[in-house]
C-alpha positions, -999 to +999 in steps of 0.1 A: +001-004+004+015+030-009+023+057+014+000+082+009-026+059+012-019+047+044-016+084+062-051+091+040-066+061+055-047+067+088-064+105+087-098+097+080-107+064+107-092+095+133-116+120+120-145+097+115-135+084+153-134+125+164-169+127+147-183+100+166-168+108+199-183+142+196-219+128+189-216+104+219-208+134+242-235+159+227-259+130+228-251+118+266-253+148+276-287+160+264-313+153+288-352+162+290-359+191+315-395+201+319-395+241+334-417+252+360-438+268+335-440+230+316-446+213+349-476+234+357-496+232+319-489+192+321-504+189+358-528+213+349-520+233+378-539+270+373-523+299+385-545+317+412-537+349+427-551+370+452-562+401+429-578+373+404-602+356+442-606+393+452-620+403+414-642+370+416-653+376+452-668+413+444-686+399+414-703+373+438-712+398+457-729+424+435-752+395+431-763+389+462-785+414+476-785+421+515-821+428+525-823+426+566-801+419+592-813+382+601-806+368+566-768+383+568-756+345+578-773+331+550-766+359+528-728+355+538-730+313+534-745+322+496-716+344+485-688+319+500-703+291+478-704+315+452-675+321+454-659+289+457-677+279+424-663+305+408-626+296+418-630+259+407-652+265+373-624+289+362-594+268+375-611+235+358-614+255+328-577+271+323-561+237+337-583+219+307-573+247+281-539+237+288-543+200+285-552+198+251-532+201+224-537+201+187-542+166+174-509+169+145-489+192+172-455+176+174-434+168+205-413+200+220-374+185+225-377+185+260-404+157+256-382+133+244-375+105+258-339+097+280-342+061+267-338+072+232-307+095+235-289+073+258-293+043+232-277+070+206-251+077+230-239+040+228-243+038+197-221+068+190-194+052+214-197+018+199-186+033+166-160+054+184-146+024+198-143+004+166-125+035+145-100+030+169-099-008+171-094-004+132-064+022+137-047-001+161-050-030+132-037-013+105-007+002+125-002-034+141-006-047+105+023-016+094+046-026+124+048-061+114+057-054+079+087-034+092+096-059+113+091-090+087+113-068+059+143-066+083+139-100+099+143-111+060+172-089+055+189-102+091+187-140+068+195-132+039+230-116+059+239-132+088+263-100+098+237-081+088+239-049+111+214-017+104+236+013+091+243+043+110+252+065+081+234+097+080+239+093+041+220+061+045+196+076+067+189+097+049+177+075+019+159+053+043+138+087+052+131+093+016+121+058+012+094+060+042+081+097+027+076+074-003+100+089-032+118+052-039+135+062-072+150+090-047+160+069-025+174+042-050+196+072-059+208+078-023+219+046-019+236+043-049+251+075-039+262+051-008+273+026-024+296+044-043+315+057-013+312+028+004+319-006-017+321-034+005+282-020+020+262-043+000+234-043+020+225-013+005+227-030-030+202-054-013+183-029-003+178-015-037+169-046-051+144-051-023+127-017-033+126-023-069+108-059-058+079-046-034+071-010-041+081-006-072+071-038-087+100-039-112+114-078-105+142-078-133+153-046-120+154-065-089+176-096-102+198-071-124+207-058-089+211-093-073+232-104-102+258-079-090+254-090-053+266-122-067+292-110-078+313-091-051+330-112-025+304-117+003+303-138+037+298-181+026+258-176+043+250-141+029+263-152-008+242-180-001+210-167+005+209-136-018+217-165-045+186-186-031+163-149-032+175-149-069+162-179-074+128-174-063+126-143-086+134-165-116+112-193-106+084-173-091+082-138-108+096-136-138+088-172-146+121-180-159+130-216-145+162-224-164+179-192-148+166-201-110+181-240-114+215-226-131+214-205-096+207-234-070+230-254-091+260-225-081+251-230-051+253-265-046+285-265-065+305-233-051+289-232-014+280-266-003+285-266+029+264-232+038+227-240+051+215-220+012+232-254-005+212-278+018+181-254+007+193-254-029+197-294-030+161-296-017+144-274-044+169-298-070+156-333-053+199-339-045+205-361-017+226-349+004+260-357+001+276-384+029+302-369+055+336-382+049+355-396+078+391-382+084+416-410+077+426-422+112+469-425+115+475-462+121+487-470+161+527-471+166+533-507+170+548-515+205+583-521+211+588-559+220+588-569+255+627-578+270+627-615+276+653-608+305+620-588+325+600-613+316+605-629+356+613-595+373+577-584+400+553-559+386+567-527+378+604-536+373+628-541+347+659-555+337+692-528+348+711-527+314 
């Protein structure tokens, strides 16, 4: 996968994760709260004030006519009853009017059930966790690919050491940015000043093969590496890699067989040669035991000391 695509994928997953987390936070914090006015309207509680009661009482008093003193108690009772009826009737009418709503009226935000808000919040939280898992999986895959590449080069060369030269590090940085051709040019410059550092040439072949998909160029680089003086095991595993290119991506089995036969002929005692013999179907050579030197003949025993006790010899 190209470096630009990887960065875009990382950035996209990160943005989506942030968006889902924001939605989760907003949904979780949002809770239905009814203010005092809405509670009064919903419960049918009619606001009553002293002024309203006084007004209604005055109206009731005007309706009652006081004619004589003996009927004062009766008139007071009727007045109290009239006031009570008016207050009660007024309260019921206001409560009924407040409770009645149009049939097509939409519920307000405060009437939204709390369970719905909570379920939406947990859904956004789950999506946020999924994004984090995808980011972690992608990062783990990239890390294993990096370690695999390093391990492969270490297996091909038992004496492989990670270069610390600034020029080589600059080339690796260009490769990390996705500038593969610039990285190859910098590695060639490094190799020109350090001809014994053939790991740079092997790295060039790896970039051609895995990043640029130019298998022929990779094979030519490895052919050039095999002409250099390398440690026996390093030479053998580099040749095995070249044989794999010929037999696989380049589809040239005769060249692969020639490389394998060269390994078994020139470096028969290496682990790469054992691998090549398995590929060729050749038996393992028998180990030749070094010839043993004949034992030195024992000196003839002196007959004169035959009758002496053990540990004594005849005097000369």
